BAKOLRO-186979 format. One record per residue (C-alpha): residue in three letters; x, y, z. Coordinates in steps of 0.5 Angstrom, whole numbers, padded with zeros to 4 digits, always signed. Each point is the difference from the previous one (the first is absolute). Layout:
% BAKOLRO-186979
ALAXYZ ...
END
This chain:
% BAKOLRO-186979
MET-0067+0100+0144 SER+0000-0003-0007 THR-0005-0006-0002 ASN+0004-0001-0007 VAL+0003-0007+0000 LEU+0006-0002-0004 PRO-0002-0005-0005 ASP+0002-0007+0001 ARG+0006-0001-0005 ALA+0000-0008+0002 ALA-0008+0000-0003 ALA+0002+0003-0006 PRO+0001-0004-0006 ALA+0008-0001-0002 THR+0000+0002-0007 ARG+0006-0003-0004 ARG+0003+0003-0006 PRO+0000-0006-0006 ALA+0007-0004+0000 SER+0004+0002-0005 PRO+0001-0006-0005 ARG+0008-0002+0002 LEU+0003-0007-0001 ARG+0001-0004+0006 GLY+0004-0006+0002 MET+0004-0004-0005 LEU-0002+0004-0006 TRP+0002+0006+0003 LEU+0007-0002+0001 THR+0000-0003-0007 ALA-0002+0006-0003 ARG+0005+0004+0005 GLN+0006-0005-0002 ASN-0002+0001-0007 ARG+0000+0008+0000 ALA+0006+0001-0005 LEU-0003-0005-0005 LEU-0007+0004+0000 TRP+0004+0007-0001 THR+0004-0003-0005 LEU-0005-0003-0004 ALA-0005+0006+0001 ALA+0006+0005-0002 VAL+0002-0004-0006 LEU-0008-0001-0003 VAL-0001+0008+0001 LEU+0007+0001-0004 ALA-0002-0005-0005 ALA-0007+0003-0001 ALA+0002+0007-0001 ASP+0005-0002-0005 LEU-0005-0004-0004 GLY-0005+0005+0001 TRP+0006+0005-0003 ILE+0001-0005-0006 HIS-0008+0000-0001 LEU-0001+0007+0000 VAL+0006+0002-0005 CYS-0002-0006-0005 ARG-0007+0003+0000 HIS+0002+0007-0001 THR+0005-0002-0006 VAL-0005-0004-0003 GLY-0005+0005+0000 VAL+0004+0005-0003 LEU+0002-0005-0006 ARG-0007-0001-0001 ARG-0002+0007+0000 THR+0006+0002-0005 ASP-0001-0006-0005 CYS+0007-0003+0003 TYR-0002-0006+0003 SER+0001-0005-0006 PRO+0007-0002-0001 GLU+0000+0002-0007 THR+0000+0007+0003 TRP+0006+0000+0004 SER+0005+0001-0005 ASP-0002+0007+0000 THR+0004+0004+0005 ARG-0006+0003+0003 CYS-0003-0006+0002 TRP+0006-0003+0003 THR+0001+0005+0004 LEU-0008-0001+0003 LEU+0002-0007+0001 ALA+0006+0001+0004 PRO-0003+0001+0007 ILE-0003-0008-0001 ASN+0007-0003+0000 ARG+0003+0001+0007 PRO-0006-0002+0003 THR-0001-0006-0004 TRP+0007-0002+0001 TRP-0001+0000+0008 TYR-0005-0004-0001 VAL+0002-0005-0004 SER+0008+0000+0002 VAL+0000+0002+0008 LEU-0007-0002+0003 GLN-0002-0007-0004 PRO+0007-0003+0003 ALA-0001+0003+0006 VAL-0007-0003+0001 THR+0003-0006-0003 ALA+0005-0001+0006 ALA-0005+0002+0005 PRO-0002-0007+0002 LEU+0007-0002+0000 LEU+0002+0006+0005 ILE-0007-0002+0004 GLY+0003-0007+0001 VAL+0007+0002+0002 PHE-0001+0006+0005 VAL-0007-0002+0002 GLY-0002-0007+0000 ALA+0007-0003+0002 PRO+0002+0004+0006 LEU-0007-0001+0003 LEU+0001-0006+0004 ALA+0007-0001-0001 GLN+0001+0006+0004 GLU-0004-0002+0005 TYR+0004-0007+0001 GLU+0007+0003-0001 ARG-0001+0005+0006 GLY-0004-0005+0004 THR-0006+0004+0001 ILE-0004-0006-0003 ARG+0001-0003+0007 LEU-0004+0006+0004 ILE-0007-0003-0004 ARG+0001-0006+0005 ALA-0002+0004+0006 GLN-0006+0003-0004 SER-0007-0002+0000 VAL+0000+0001-0007 SER+0000-0007-0004 PRO+0006-0001-0005 VAL-0005+0000-0006 ARG-0004+0006+0002 TRP+0007+0004+0001 LEU+0003-0002-0007 ALA-0007+0002-0003 VAL+0000+0007+0003 ARG+0007+0000-0001 LEU-0001-0001-0008 ALA-0006+0003-0001 VAL+0002+0007+0001 PRO+0006+0000-0005 GLY-0004-0004-0004 LEU-0006+0005-0001 ALA+0005+0006-0001 VAL+0003-0004-0006 LEU-0006-0002-0003 ALA-0003+0007+0000 PHE+0007+0003-0002 SER+0000-0005-0006 GLY-0007+0001-0002 ALA+0000+0007+0000 ILE+0007+0000-0004 ALA-0003-0005-0005 SER-0006+0004-0001 LEU+0004+0007-0001 MET+0005-0004-0005 THR-0006-0003-0004 TRP-0004+0006-0001 VAL+0006+0004-0002 TRP+0002-0005-0005 TRP-0007-0001-0003 THR-0001+0007-0001 ASP+0006+0003-0001 ILE+0006-0004-0002 VAL-0003-0006-0005 HIS-0006+0004-0003 GLY+0005+0006+0000 PRO+0003+0003-0006 VAL+0007-0002+0001 ALA+0002-0006+0005 PHE+0000-0007-0003 ASP-0001-0004+0006 PRO-0004-0006-0001 PRO-0003-0004+0007 PHE+0005-0006-0001 GLN+0007+0004+0001 PHE+0005-0002+0005 PHE-0002+0006+0005 THR-0007+0001-0003 TYR-0003-0006+0002 PRO+0002-0001+0007 ALA-0002+0008+0001 ILE-0007+0000-0002 GLY-0006-0004+0002 ILE-0001-0004+0006 ALA+0008-0003-0001 PRO+0002+0005+0005 VAL-0004-0002+0005 ALA+0001-0008-0001 TRP+0007+0001+0000 SER+0001+0004+0006 LEU-0004-0004+0004 PHE+0003-0006-0002 ALA+0007+0003+0001 LEU-0002+0002+0007 ALA-0002-0006+0002 LEU+0006-0004-0002 GLY+0004+0005+0003 VAL-0004-0002+0007 LEU+0001-0007-0001 VAL+0008+0000-0002 GLY+0001+0004+0006 ARG-0004-0004+0004 LEU+0004-0006-0002 LEU+0007+0004+0000 ARG-0001+0004+0006 ARG+0005+0004-0002 THR-0001+0007-0003 LEU+0005+0001-0005 PRO+0000-0007-0003 ALA-0007+0000+0000 MET+0000+0007-0004 PHE+0005-0003-0005 VAL-0004-0006-0001 THR-0006+0003-0001 GLY+0002+0004-0005 ALA+0003-0005-0004 LEU-0006-0005+0000 VAL-0004+0006-0002 ALA+0004+0002-0006 GLY+0000-0008-0002 ALA-0007+0000+0001 HIS-0001+0006-0005 GLY+0005-0004-0005 LEU-0004-0006+0000 PHE-0007+0003+0000 ARG+0003+0004-0007 LEU+0002-0007-0002 ALA-0007-0003+0001 ARG-0005+0006-0002 PRO+0000-0001-0007 TYR-0004-0007+0002 PHE-0005+0004+0005 HIS-0005+0000-0006 PRO+0000-0003-0007 ILE+0005+0003-0005 VAL-0003+0002-0006 ASP+0003-0003-0006 GLU-0001+0003-0007 VAL+0002-0001-0007 VAL+0000+0006-0004 PRO+0002+0000-0008 LEU+0006+0005-0002 LYS-0002+0005-0006 THR+0005+0000-0006 GLY+0007+0004+0003 GLN-0002-0001+0007 PHE+0004-0004+0005 PHE-0004+0000+0006 ILE-0006+0002+0003 ALA+0000+0005+0006 GLN-0003-0002+0007 PRO-0007+0002+0002 THR+0000+0007+0004 ASN+0002-0001+0007 ALA+0000-0008+0000 TRP+0006-0004+0003 LEU+0003-0003-0006 VAL+0002-0007+0003 ASP+0004-0003-0006 ARG+0000+0001-0007 GLY+0002-0003-0007 ALA-0001-0002-0007 VAL-0004-0005-0004 LEU+0004-0003-0006 ALA-0003-0002-0006 ASP-0001-0007+0002 GLY-0004+0002+0006 THR+0006-0001+0005 ARG+0001+0005+0005 VAL+0006+0003+0002 GLY+0002+0005+0006 ASP+0002+0007+0000 ASP+0008-0002+0001 ALA+0000-0004-0006 CYS-0004+0006-0005 ARG+0006+0004+0003 LEU+0005-0004-0003 SER-0003-0002-0007 ARG-0005+0005-0001 CYS-0005-0005+0000 ASP+0000+0000-0008 GLY-0007-0003-0003 ALA-0003+0002+0007 THR-0008+0000-0002 ALA-0002+0002+0007 ASP+0001+0002+0007 TRP-0002-0003+0006 LEU+0000+0003+0006 ARG-0002-0002+0008 TYR-0002+0006+0004 HIS-0004+0002+0006 PRO-0005+0006-0002 ALA-0001+0006+0005 GLY-0007-0003+0001 HIS+0004-0006+0004 PHE+0003+0005+0005 VAL-0005+0000+0005 PRO-0001-0008+0000 ILE+0007-0001+0000 GLN+0001+0004+0006 LEU-0006-0003+0004 VAL+0003-0007-0001 GLU+0007+0003+0002 ALA-0004+0004+0007 GLY-0004-0007+0001 ILE+0007-0004+0000 LEU+0004+0006+0005 LEU-0006+0000+0005 ALA-0001-0007+0000 LEU+0007-0001+0002 THR+0000+0006+0005 ALA-0006-0004+0003 VAL+0005-0006+0000 ILE+0005+0004+0003 LEU-0003+0003+0005 LEU-0003-0007+0003 VAL+0007-0002+0000 VAL+0002+0005+0005 PHE-0006+0000+0004 ARG+0001-0008+0001 ARG+0007+0001+0001 THR-0001+0006+0006 ARG+0002-0003+0006 VAL+0002+0004+0006 
END
């Protein structure tokens, strides 16, 4: 008879595998509700990164060839050989300036219309907002989690896009041999720096507020688009005054009709100074040619004002975003 005794399984300490990190509760539900948004933003970001990487590689390669063959200077481009070597840089430069910049400029509006506006409007329109009353989660906590997932996704997306756009603009466009793209251009300014991030968060919050007030998805989307576009117009009018404007008077030389503005500067206004010291605008000079003018006067923002102006604009937009979110939380009653 064997005396072997089976080990007591109950006495052996139970070993459990470490639980895999998973989202739970409201956070899991909100992430699941925003799966389409998260996958869409991720796909767009990958495509944009690949596109901008292609632009950078083509520009770097072409610039390297131009430097090695002494064709980098514009004076050499009249040579057929140099012009042929320069040609590959035209397509990526045009694509960046004419396609990607307008697309990034329009991205905050699209985020406000298709992400912000339906966020709460759909809940009210479908009646699913009533289900929250049967839950143990408070309305404030529900709203915070409901906004956190798309908010963080939009923040990460816009930050990555802005960083990539700024990097390519700085290394390959504004310092490249071909493109003339000052930072204050219509589509350049809102596509680089911190502007895409600030405008995206503002448009998202504005869409949420409009959807909360109207409680209908389609009207909220139309109103949000109109408000974001109107805000862009108002900020463009106010933007010159976000930083002190440089006012400069430059004497004219013999036979000279006007003074060229500084490189990459934003010319706000210009005109001529007559012999008696009177300043006349540029329109008057076009009519009378400003005969007898002794100097030009310029009012402009140099390229060095780009960062301060964007910081002021971003501060205003983020403050408005905070106020909008405060209103949304205070008006949330379920």
